[in-house]
N, CA and C atoms as a LAMMPS dump frame, in Angstrom:
ITEM: TIMESTEP
0
ITEM: NUMBER OF ATOMS
579
ITEM: BOX BOUNDS ff ff ff
-5.0000000000000000e+02 5.0000000000000000e+02
-5.0000000000000000e+02 5.0000000000000000e+02
-5.0000000000000000e+02 5.0000000000000000e+02
ITEM: ATOMS id mol type element x y z
1 1 1 N 0.849 -1.181 0
2 1 2 C 0 0 0
3 1 3 C 0.894 1.244 0
4 2 1 N 0.487 2.209 -0.802
5 2 2 C 1.167 3.499 -0.861
6 2 3 C 0.384 4.492 -0.004
7 3 1 N 1.109 5.375 0.664
8 3 2 C 0.477 6.466 1.386
9 3 3 C 0.595 7.723 0.552
10 4 1 N -0.465 8.478 0.475
11 4 2 C -0.466 9.76 -0.221
12 4 3 C -0.729 10.827 0.822
13 5 1 N 0.188 11.777 0.925
14 5 2 C 0.025 12.83 1.912
15 5 3 C 0.609 14.132 1.386
16 6 1 N 0.59 15.123 2.189
17 6 2 C 1.102 16.443 1.858
18 6 3 C 0.8 17.297 3.069
19 7 1 N 0.345 18.479 2.829
20 7 2 C -0.148 19.336 3.898
21 7 3 C -1.362 20.048 3.344
22 8 1 N -2.07 20.726 4.192
23 8 2 C -3.28 21.42 3.784
24 8 3 C -2.967 22.355 2.606
25 9 1 N -3.785 22.298 1.568
26 9 2 C -3.704 23.172 0.386
27 9 3 C -2.466 22.941 -0.487
28 10 1 N -1.931 21.712 -0.47
29 10 2 C -0.817 21.407 -1.372
30 10 3 C -1.302 20.76 -2.669
31 11 1 N -2.57 20.361 -2.724
32 11 2 C -3.105 19.775 -3.945
33 11 3 C -3.166 18.262 -3.929
34 12 1 N -3.245 17.698 -2.746
35 12 2 C -3.295 16.244 -2.593
36 12 3 C -4.51 15.639 -3.287
37 13 1 N -5.65 16.3 -3.208
38 13 2 C -6.872 15.789 -3.86
39 13 3 C -6.717 15.753 -5.376
40 14 1 N -6.045 16.753 -5.922
41 14 2 C -5.79 16.785 -7.369
42 14 3 C -4.935 15.596 -7.774
43 15 1 N -3.878 15.335 -7.023
44 15 2 C -2.992 14.211 -7.328
45 15 3 C -3.732 12.886 -7.137
46 16 1 N -4.576 12.796 -6.128
47 16 2 C -5.361 11.568 -5.915
48 16 3 C -6.262 11.297 -7.12
49 17 1 N -6.897 12.338 -7.66
50 17 2 C -7.749 12.163 -8.851
51 17 3 C -6.927 11.677 -10.044
52 18 1 N -5.733 12.231 -10.201
53 18 2 C -4.859 11.82 -11.298
54 18 3 C -4.447 10.36 -11.154
55 19 1 N -4.118 9.946 -9.939
56 19 2 C -3.745 8.549 -9.692
57 19 3 C -4.916 7.618 -9.969
58 20 1 N -6.101 8.048 -9.591
59 20 2 C -7.297 7.246 -9.851
60 20 3 C -7.509 7.069 -11.352
61 21 1 N -7.279 8.146 -12.115
62 21 2 C -7.409 8.056 -13.565
63 21 3 C -6.376 7.095 -14.159
64 22 1 N -5.219 6.98 -13.508
65 22 2 C -4.195 6.03 -13.964
66 22 3 C -4.603 4.586 -13.684
67 23 1 N -5.477 4.386 -12.711
68 23 2 C -5.922 3.042 -12.367
69 23 3 C -5.764 2.662 -10.911
70 24 1 N -5.28 3.577 -10.097
71 24 2 C -5.104 3.291 -8.67
72 24 3 C -6.44 3.281 -7.939
73 25 1 N -6.492 2.506 -6.871
74 25 2 C -7.626 2.561 -5.947
75 25 3 C -7.235 3.526 -4.838
76 26 1 N -8.089 4.511 -4.599
77 26 2 C -7.81 5.535 -3.585
78 26 3 C -8.72 5.311 -2.381
79 27 1 N -8.104 5.209 -1.224
80 27 2 C -8.855 5.146 0.029
81 27 3 C -8.66 6.494 0.709
82 28 1 N -9.73 7.237 0.871
83 28 2 C -9.671 8.609 1.371
84 28 3 C -9.963 8.647 2.873
85 29 1 N -8.942 8.968 3.651
86 29 2 C -9.094 9.012 5.109
87 29 3 C -10.138 10.04 5.552
88 30 1 N -10.221 11.17 4.841
89 30 2 C -11.208 12.188 5.211
90 30 3 C -12.633 11.673 5.018
91 31 1 N -12.878 10.948 3.929
92 31 2 C -14.215 10.382 3.703
93 31 3 C -14.553 9.331 4.755
94 32 1 N -13.561 8.529 5.112
95 32 2 C -13.79 7.524 6.155
96 32 3 C -14.072 8.218 7.492
97 33 1 N -13.339 9.305 7.773
98 33 2 C -13.572 10.047 9.021
99 33 3 C -15.001 10.575 9.071
100 34 1 N -15.517 11.04 7.926
101 34 2 C -16.912 11.502 7.886
102 34 3 C -17.864 10.339 8.116
103 35 1 N -17.547 9.187 7.531
104 35 2 C -18.418 8.015 7.683
105 35 3 C -18.455 7.522 9.131
106 36 1 N -17.292 7.484 9.788
107 36 2 C -17.268 6.963 11.168
108 36 3 C -17.818 7.958 12.176
109 37 1 N -18.061 9.215 11.722
110 37 2 C -18.664 10.214 12.618
111 37 3 C -20.089 10.565 12.175
112 38 1 N -20.646 9.77 11.28
113 38 2 C -22.046 9.97 10.881
114 38 3 C -22.946 9.59 12.057
115 39 1 N -24.142 10.171 12.135
116 39 2 C -25.043 9.863 13.256
117 39 3 C -25.209 8.36 13.477
118 40 1 N -25.02 7.966 14.739
119 40 2 C -25.175 6.568 15.125
120 40 3 C -23.9 5.751 15.038
121 41 1 N -22.856 6.291 14.41
122 41 2 C -21.586 5.57 14.281
123 41 3 C -20.731 5.796 15.534
124 42 1 N -19.754 4.904 15.789
125 42 2 C -18.939 5.037 17.007
126 42 3 C -18.247 6.391 17.162
127 43 1 N -17.716 6.936 16.072
128 43 2 C -17.044 8.225 16.161
129 43 3 C -17.992 9.358 16.499
130 44 1 N -19.234 9.254 16.039
131 44 2 C -20.251 10.271 16.332
132 44 3 C -20.487 10.351 17.835
133 45 1 N -20.666 9.168 18.453
134 45 2 C -20.872 9.148 19.904
135 45 3 C -19.663 9.741 20.628
136 46 1 N -18.47 9.355 20.189
137 46 2 C -17.253 9.837 20.836
138 46 3 C -17.077 11.341 20.719
139 47 1 N -17.325 11.886 19.522
140 47 2 C -17.157 13.321 19.31
141 47 3 C -18.175 14.114 20.127
142 48 1 N -19.44 13.696 20.096
143 48 2 C -20.458 14.457 20.83
144 48 3 C -20.293 14.34 22.34
145 49 1 N -19.745 13.23 22.791
146 49 2 C -19.473 13.099 24.225
147 49 3 C -18.329 14.032 24.632
148 50 1 N -17.277 14.093 23.798
149 50 2 C -16.11 14.913 24.117
150 50 3 C -16.351 16.403 23.858
151 51 1 N -17.165 16.704 22.843
152 51 2 C -17.392 18.095 22.426
153 51 3 C -18.892 18.355 22.244
154 52 1 N -19.661 18.36 23.319
155 52 2 C -21.109 18.531 23.187
156 52 3 C -21.508 19.866 22.545
157 53 1 N -20.616 20.848 22.608
158 53 2 C -20.929 22.165 22.057
159 53 3 C -20.986 22.181 20.529
160 54 1 N -20.539 21.104 19.869
161 54 2 C -20.582 21.079 18.395
162 54 3 C -21.822 20.352 17.87
163 55 1 N -22.708 19.942 18.755
164 55 2 C -23.935 19.258 18.331
165 55 3 C -24.935 20.27 17.786
166 56 1 N -25.494 19.955 16.621
167 56 2 C -26.563 20.79 16.067
168 56 3 C -27.868 20.402 16.762
169 57 1 N -28.947 21.181 16.585
170 57 2 C -30.232 20.793 17.179
171 57 3 C -30.711 19.414 16.695
172 58 1 N -30.253 19.007 15.497
173 58 2 C -30.636 17.686 14.952
174 58 3 C -29.701 16.581 15.436
175 59 1 N -28.781 16.907 16.348
176 59 2 C -27.799 15.972 16.913
177 59 3 C -26.783 15.493 15.866
178 60 1 N -26.478 16.382 14.919
179 60 2 C -25.393 16.116 13.994
180 60 3 C -24.182 16.9 14.469
181 61 1 N -23.022 16.63 13.868
182 61 2 C -21.805 17.346 14.234
183 61 3 C -21.672 18.566 13.327
184 62 1 N -21.564 19.732 13.935
185 62 2 C -21.302 20.951 13.179
186 62 3 C -19.801 20.956 12.876
187 63 1 N -19.441 20.498 11.684
188 63 2 C -18.034 20.291 11.325
189 63 3 C -17.244 21.598 11.272
190 64 1 N -17.892 22.658 10.854
191 64 2 C -17.206 23.948 10.796
192 64 3 C -16.878 24.433 12.212
193 65 1 N -17.818 24.284 13.114
194 65 2 C -17.604 24.674 14.508
195 65 3 C -16.523 23.795 15.15
196 66 1 N -16.559 22.504 14.838
197 66 2 C -15.562 21.578 15.372
198 66 3 C -14.17 21.953 14.864
199 67 1 N -14.043 22.258 13.574
200 67 2 C -12.749 22.644 12.999
201 67 3 C -12.219 23.899 13.679
202 68 1 N -13.08 24.88 13.869
203 68 2 C -12.673 26.119 14.514
204 68 3 C -12.178 25.848 15.939
205 69 1 N -12.869 24.982 16.629
206 69 2 C -12.534 24.63 18.009
207 69 3 C -11.165 23.946 18.095
208 70 1 N -10.937 22.968 17.24
209 70 2 C -9.704 22.175 17.366
210 70 3 C -8.472 22.885 16.819
211 71 1 N -8.65 23.811 15.864
212 71 2 C -7.488 24.514 15.352
213 71 3 C -7.043 25.633 16.282
214 72 1 N -7.846 25.939 17.298
215 72 2 C -7.481 26.961 18.271
216 72 3 C -6.945 26.363 19.566
217 73 1 N -7.058 25.035 19.715
218 73 2 C -6.662 24.401 20.968
219 73 3 C -6.063 23.03 20.672
220 74 1 N -4.742 22.932 20.822
221 74 2 C -4.053 21.683 20.472
222 74 3 C -4.529 20.493 21.304
223 75 1 N -4.825 20.712 22.58
224 75 2 C -5.293 19.617 23.433
225 75 3 C -6.624 19.069 22.908
226 76 1 N -7.502 19.953 22.454
227 76 2 C -8.782 19.502 21.903
228 76 3 C -8.58 18.778 20.575
229 77 1 N -7.631 19.257 19.78
230 77 2 C -7.345 18.603 18.51
231 77 3 C -6.832 17.18 18.763
232 78 1 N -5.938 17.041 19.721
233 78 2 C -5.393 15.71 20.037
234 78 3 C -6.492 14.781 20.585
235 79 1 N -7.394 15.352 21.355
236 79 2 C -8.492 14.539 21.888
237 79 3 C -9.378 14.037 20.759
238 80 1 N -9.701 14.917 19.802
239 80 2 C -10.504 14.517 18.656
240 80 3 C -9.791 13.42 17.858
241 81 1 N -8.503 13.614 17.623
242 81 2 C -7.725 12.623 16.87
243 81 3 C -7.723 11.27 17.575
244 82 1 N -7.658 11.264 18.906
245 82 2 C -7.638 9.993 19.644
246 82 3 C -8.964 9.245 19.511
247 83 1 N -10.023 9.962 19.222
248 83 2 C -11.343 9.339 19.029
249 83 3 C -11.471 8.788 17.609
250 84 1 N -11.088 9.595 16.629
251 84 2 C -11.361 9.271 15.228
252 84 3 C -10.287 8.411 14.566
253 85 1 N -9.008 8.718 14.811
254 85 2 C -7.942 8.042 14.06
255 85 3 C -7.94 6.52 14.171
256 86 1 N -8.1 5.934 15.354
257 86 2 C -8.101 4.463 15.39
258 86 3 C -9.2 3.852 14.521
259 87 1 N -10.359 4.477 14.49
260 87 2 C -11.467 3.972 13.67
261 87 3 C -11.142 4.089 12.185
262 88 1 N -10.565 5.214 11.803
263 88 2 C -10.221 5.463 10.398
264 88 3 C -9.127 4.51 9.936
265 89 1 N -8.08 4.354 10.724
266 89 2 C -6.954 3.534 10.291
267 89 3 C -7.328 2.06 10.181
268 90 1 N -8.178 1.596 11.066
269 90 2 C -8.626 0.204 10.975
270 90 3 C -9.413 -0.022 9.684
271 91 1 N -10.264 0.938 9.343
272 91 2 C -11.047 0.847 8.109
273 91 3 C -10.14 0.883 6.879
274 92 1 N -9.135 1.764 6.885
275 92 2 C -8.189 1.842 5.761
276 92 3 C -7.487 0.499 5.572
277 93 1 N -6.991 -0.076 6.649
278 93 2 C -6.27 -1.35 6.555
279 93 3 C -7.169 -2.454 6.019
280 94 1 N -8.413 -2.484 6.47
281 94 2 C -9.354 -3.507 6.001
282 94 3 C -9.64 -3.349 4.511
283 95 1 N -9.95 -2.127 4.087
284 95 2 C -10.235 -1.889 2.665
285 95 3 C -9.021 -2.181 1.795
286 96 1 N -7.844 -1.768 2.245
287 96 2 C -6.619 -1.979 1.463
288 96 3 C -6.335 -3.471 1.293
289 97 1 N -6.513 -4.232 2.346
290 97 2 C -6.263 -5.679 2.29
291 97 3 C -7.138 -6.332 1.213
292 98 1 N -8.406 -5.959 1.188
293 98 2 C -9.343 -6.521 0.199
294 98 3 C -8.943 -6.111 -1.218
295 99 1 N -8.653 -4.841 -1.41
296 99 2 C -8.277 -4.346 -2.739
297 99 3 C -6.986 -4.985 -3.231
298 100 1 N -5.995 -5.098 -2.361
299 100 2 C -4.711 -5.688 -2.756
300 100 3 C -4.858 -7.177 -3.066
301 101 1 N -5.735 -7.857 -2.343
302 101 2 C -5.99 -9.276 -2.645
303 101 3 C -6.602 -9.44 -4.033
304 102 1 N -7.234 -8.375 -4.524
305 102 2 C -7.822 -8.397 -5.865
306 102 3 C -6.89 -7.764 -6.902
307 103 1 N -5.602 -7.628 -6.551
308 103 2 C -4.604 -7.167 -7.501
309 103 3 C -4.554 -5.673 -7.76
310 104 1 N -5.182 -4.898 -6.915
311 104 2 C -5.227 -3.441 -7.126
312 104 3 C -4.009 -2.762 -6.509
313 105 1 N -3.589 -1.645 -7.12
314 105 2 C -2.581 -0.76 -6.533
315 105 3 C -3.356 0.231 -5.665
316 106 1 N -3.028 0.262 -4.383
317 106 2 C -3.811 1.037 -3.415
318 106 3 C -3.009 2.214 -2.878
319 107 1 N -3.653 3.378 -2.889
320 107 2 C -3.117 4.585 -2.257
321 107 3 C -4.062 4.971 -1.13
322 108 1 N -3.516 5.083 0.074
323 108 2 C -4.282 5.594 1.211
324 108 3 C -3.988 7.084 1.312
325 109 1 N -4.996 7.903 1.058
326 109 2 C -4.891 9.361 1.1
327 109 3 C -5.093 9.787 2.551
328 110 1 N -3.974 10.066 3.236
329 110 2 C -4.01 10.353 4.675
330 110 3 C -3.329 11.706 4.928
331 111 1 N -4.111 12.764 5.167
332 111 2 C -3.518 14.081 5.377
333 111 3 C -2.468 14.115 6.493
334 112 1 N -2.721 13.448 7.6
335 112 2 C -1.811 13.48 8.75
336 112 3 C -0.986 12.196 8.844
337 113 1 N -0.519 11.7 7.726
338 113 2 C 0.187 10.419 7.683
339 113 3 C 1.39 10.4 8.625
340 114 1 N 2.277 11.367 8.489
341 114 2 C 3.472 11.391 9.355
342 114 3 C 3.119 11.763 10.784
343 115 1 N 2.202 12.694 10.947
344 115 2 C 1.833 13.144 12.288
345 115 3 C 1.252 12.006 13.124
346 116 1 N 0.645 11.038 12.455
347 116 2 C 0.01 9.918 13.157
348 116 3 C 0.813 8.62 13.037
349 117 1 N 2.043 8.732 12.526
350 117 2 C 2.974 7.603 12.454
351 117 3 C 2.509 6.47 11.533
352 118 1 N 1.692 6.792 10.551
353 118 2 C 1.188 5.771 9.63
354 118 3 C 2.272 5.201 8.732
355 119 1 N 3.373 5.919 8.567
356 119 2 C 4.443 5.405 7.721
357 119 3 C 4.983 4.074 8.235
358 120 1 N 4.667 3.726 9.484
359 120 2 C 5.129 2.445 10.025
360 120 3 C 4.364 1.259 9.439
361 121 1 N 3.176 1.486 8.879
362 121 2 C 2.418 0.384 8.272
363 121 3 C 2.083 0.632 6.8
364 122 1 N 2.684 1.66 6.216
365 122 2 C 2.537 1.972 4.791
366 122 3 C 3.85 1.582 4.114
367 123 1 N 3.786 0.975 2.927
368 123 2 C 5.008 0.537 2.254
369 123 3 C 5.848 1.689 1.711
370 124 1 N 5.211 2.623 1.011
371 124 2 C 5.905 3.765 0.406
372 124 3 C 5.042 5.004 0.585
373 125 1 N 5.702 6.151 0.791
374 125 2 C 4.971 7.396 1.006
375 125 3 C 5.236 8.361 -0.146
376 126 1 N 4.154 8.896 -0.709
377 126 2 C 4.212 9.914 -1.747
378 126 3 C 3.735 11.221 -1.115
379 127 1 N 4.579 12.254 -1.179
380 127 2 C 4.231 13.561 -0.634
381 127 3 C 3.936 14.52 -1.781
382 128 1 N 2.795 15.184 -1.694
383 128 2 C 2.448 16.255 -2.636
384 128 3 C 2.969 17.539 -2.008
385 129 1 N 3.833 18.217 -2.76
386 129 2 C 4.587 19.339 -2.21
387 129 3 C 4.306 20.644 -2.955
388 130 1 N 4.179 21.715 -2.194
389 130 2 C 4.315 23.087 -2.698
390 130 3 C 5.046 23.858 -1.604
391 131 1 N 5.796 24.905 -1.958
392 131 2 C 6.435 25.72 -0.915
393 131 3 C 5.368 26.334 -0.006
394 132 1 N 5.741 26.615 1.24
395 132 2 C 4.762 27.095 2.212
396 132 3 C 4.071 28.381 1.783
397 133 1 N 4.772 29.302 1.115
398 133 2 C 4.124 30.552 0.72
399 133 3 C 3.011 30.292 -0.312
400 134 1 N 3.188 29.293 -1.153
401 134 2 C 2.14 28.908 -2.107
402 134 3 C 0.977 28.263 -1.347
403 135 1 N 1.305 27.407 -0.432
404 135 2 C 0.308 26.741 0.415
405 135 3 C -0.542 27.786 1.148
406 136 1 N 0.108 28.778 1.732
407 136 2 C -0.591 29.824 2.477
408 136 3 C -1.55 30.598 1.576
409 137 1 N -1.068 31.005 0.417
410 137 2 C -1.917 31.769 -0.514
411 137 3 C -3.115 30.937 -0.971
412 138 1 N -2.885 29.672 -1.294
413 138 2 C -3.981 28.796 -1.737
414 138 3 C -5.012 28.591 -0.638
415 139 1 N -4.537 28.375 0.581
416 139 2 C -5.454 28.125 1.697
417 139 3 C -6.296 29.36 2.014
418 140 1 N -5.669 30.526 2.014
419 140 2 C -6.409 31.76 2.28
420 140 3 C -7.495 31.967 1.226
421 141 1 N -7.148 31.73 -0.027
422 141 2 C -8.116 31.918 -1.108
423 141 3 C -9.209 30.849 -1.066
424 142 1 N -8.802 29.587 -0.924
425 142 2 C -9.754 28.477 -0.969
426 142 3 C -10.796 28.536 0.14
427 143 1 N -10.338 28.83 1.371
428 143 2 C -11.226 28.775 2.532
429 143 3 C -11.615 30.149 3.073
430 144 1 N -11.276 31.21 2.349
431 144 2 C -11.575 32.59 2.772
432 144 3 C -11.106 32.841 4.202
433 145 1 N -9.831 32.53 4.461
434 145 2 C -9.261 32.697 5.788
435 145 3 C -8.331 33.905 5.817
436 146 1 N -8.17 34.459 7.008
437 146 2 C -7.149 35.484 7.177
438 146 3 C -5.79 34.785 7.175
439 147 1 N -4.735 35.56 7.053
440 147 2 C -3.4 34.969 7.077
441 147 3 C -3.149 34.253 8.405
442 148 1 N -3.576 34.866 9.51
443 148 2 C -3.37 34.26 10.839
444 148 3 C -4.125 32.935 10.956
445 149 1 N -5.371 32.901 10.479
446 149 2 C -6.164 31.656 10.536
447 149 3 C -5.518 30.568 9.681
448 150 1 N -5.083 30.943 8.488
449 150 2 C -4.464 29.977 7.586
450 150 3 C -3.16 29.44 8.171
451 151 1 N -2.353 30.334 8.724
452 151 2 C -1.092 29.897 9.333
453 151 3 C -1.324 28.958 10.508
454 152 1 N -2.363 29.205 11.298
455 152 2 C -2.679 28.325 12.428
456 152 3 C -2.988 26.917 11.925
457 153 1 N -3.713 26.823 10.816
458 153 2 C -4.04 25.505 10.253
459 153 3 C -2.808 24.837 9.658
460 154 1 N -1.975 25.596 9
461 154 2 C -0.738 25.041 8.436
462 154 3 C 0.177 24.549 9.557
463 155 1 N 0.28 25.328 10.623
464 155 2 C 1.175 24.972 11.736
465 155 3 C 0.657 23.8 12.573
466 156 1 N -0.614 23.442 12.39
467 156 2 C -1.174 22.286 13.107
468 156 3 C -0.65 20.972 12.517
469 157 1 N 0.03 21.058 11.369
470 157 2 C 0.608 19.878 10.728
471 157 3 C 2.129 20.023 10.719
472 158 1 N 2.802 18.908 10.422
473 158 2 C 4.255 18.972 10.281
474 158 3 C 4.601 19.892 9.117
475 159 1 N 5.752 20.55 9.15
476 159 2 C 6.165 21.402 8.034
477 159 3 C 6.287 20.595 6.738
478 160 1 N 5.834 21.175 5.649
479 160 2 C 5.859 20.482 4.359
480 160 3 C 7.292 20.14 3.951
481 161 1 N 8.259 20.97 4.325
482 161 2 C 9.657 20.675 3.977
483 161 3 C 10.141 19.399 4.663
484 162 1 N 9.709 19.163 5.893
485 162 2 C 10.08 17.936 6.603
486 162 3 C 9.433 16.729 5.936
487 163 1 N 8.157 16.842 5.589
488 163 2 C 7.479 15.738 4.914
489 163 3 C 8.17 15.421 3.596
490 164 1 N 8.582 16.452 2.885
491 164 2 C 9.275 16.265 1.605
492 164 3 C 10.56 15.456 1.807
493 165 1 N 11.302 15.768 2.87
494 165 2 C 12.562 15.057 3.144
495 165 3 C 12.325 13.586 3.484
496 166 1 N 11.227 13.287 4.143
497 166 2 C 10.946 11.925 4.59
498 166 3 C 10.316 11.041 3.507
499 167 1 N 9.816 11.655 2.449
500 167 2 C 9.051 10.932 1.428
501 167 3 C 9.895 9.949 0.633
502 168 1 N 9.236 8.881 0.179
503 168 2 C 9.857 7.976 -0.787
504 168 3 C 9.764 8.57 -2.19
505 169 1 N 8.663 9.276 -2.46
506 169 2 C 8.432 9.941 -3.741
507 169 3 C 7.826 11.315 -3.461
508 170 1 N 8.179 12.314 -4.291
509 170 2 C 7.634 13.659 -4.138
510 170 3 C 7.008 14.084 -5.463
511 171 1 N 5.78 14.605 -5.384
512 171 2 C 5.116 15.228 -6.529
513 171 3 C 5.095 16.719 -6.232
514 172 1 N 5.847 17.513 -7.017
515 172 2 C 5.881 18.961 -6.827
516 172 3 C 4.694 19.561 -7.576
517 173 1 N 3.736 20.061 -6.833
518 173 2 C 2.492 20.587 -7.394
519 173 3 C 2.482 22.115 -7.455
520 174 1 N 3.664 22.724 -7.52
521 174 2 C 3.702 24.19 -7.54
522 174 3 C 3.715 24.749 -8.956
523 175 1 N 3.76 23.875 -9.955
524 175 2 C 3.746 24.329 -11.342
525 175 3 C 2.357 24.223 -11.947
526 176 1 N 2.323 23.905 -13.238
527 176 2 C 1.048 23.783 -13.944
528 176 3 C 0.424 22.416 -13.694
529 177 1 N -0.84 22.288 -14.029
530 177 2 C -1.53 20.996 -13.908
531 177 3 C -0.84 19.959 -14.79
532 178 1 N -0.416 20.361 -15.972
533 178 2 C 0.264 19.442 -16.882
534 178 3 C 1.582 18.954 -16.282
535 179 1 N 2.326 19.845 -15.639
536 179 2 C 3.589 19.436 -15
537 179 3 C 3.334 18.428 -13.878
538 180 1 N 2.272 18.657 -13.128
539 180 2 C 1.914 17.707 -12.067
540 180 3 C 1.503 16.375 -12.683
541 181 1 N 0.696 16.413 -13.732
542 181 2 C 0.246 15.184 -14.394
543 181 3 C 1.432 14.367 -14.909
544 182 1 N 2.423 15.014 -15.477
545 182 2 C 3.604 14.299 -15.983
546 182 3 C 4.339 13.583 -14.852
547 183 1 N 4.434 14.226 -13.688
548 183 2 C 5.088 13.587 -12.535
549 183 3 C 4.273 12.383 -12.053
550 184 1 N 2.955 12.53 -12.031
551 184 2 C 2.086 11.428 -11.611
552 184 3 C 2.222 10.263 -12.602
553 185 1 N 2.236 10.573 -13.888
554 185 2 C 2.388 9.524 -14.906
555 185 3 C 3.713 8.782 -14.744
556 186 1 N 4.791 9.515 -14.48
557 186 2 C 6.104 8.867 -14.266
558 186 3 C 6.068 7.959 -13.037
559 187 1 N 5.461 8.453 -11.956
560 187 2 C 5.338 7.634 -10.742
561 187 3 C 4.538 6.367 -11.038
562 188 1 N 3.432 6.52 -11.755
563 188 2 C 2.592 5.352 -12.056
564 188 3 C 3.369 4.32 -12.877
565 189 1 N 4.157 4.784 -13.835
566 189 2 C 4.959 3.872 -14.651
567 189 3 C 5.935 3.089 -13.778
568 190 1 N 6.565 3.758 -12.831
569 190 2 C 7.495 3.072 -11.917
570 190 3 C 6.761 2.02 -11.105
571 191 1 N 5.561 2.344 -10.656
572 191 2 C 4.799 1.413 -9.823
573 191 3 C 4.412 0.177 -10.604
574 192 1 N 3.888 0.347 -11.802
575 192 2 C 3.387 -0.823 -12.534
576 192 3 C 4.5 -1.65 -13.175
577 193 1 N 5.689 -1.048 -13.311
578 193 2 C 6.828 -1.823 -13.815
579 193 3 C 7.41 -2.66 -12.686
């Protein structure tokens, strides 16, 4: 199994789509996190017990309120991660095992791969990279954040330069879409050979 990671606003979703078009099976940790925190699921109970203030009147999780809460308080962020990550990682491993048994090339798209030590059970890590100033500009524009808000979210993850150094493969996404696609195509060729 390959791990696909980067940092917020580096273009990991774009690279995941390109890999999928090449033929890879993508397991998206963010989608699994949403599934395990859907009403009635184990993560839902855990989140609402730990953070009752994020419950909507319909007893759903107000994800925007939760994000605001955890990016302002590291202890709360770690508490949320301790609830959700074990559920997500178990699901990723189960899905990957099934896909690999059927001959598929599997990429686990895990935003916090290094932060959560997933590289210990992932065979190879692909990091989607852009310099931090590009990351900051993209995040501010994409999410309509102030510079301070965007920097707080960027700093909640490991520095992209460190992730780049630790990677088995790096996709530099700071150029054009075509330049990124060419790098993805080269990586795919190496994998299938």
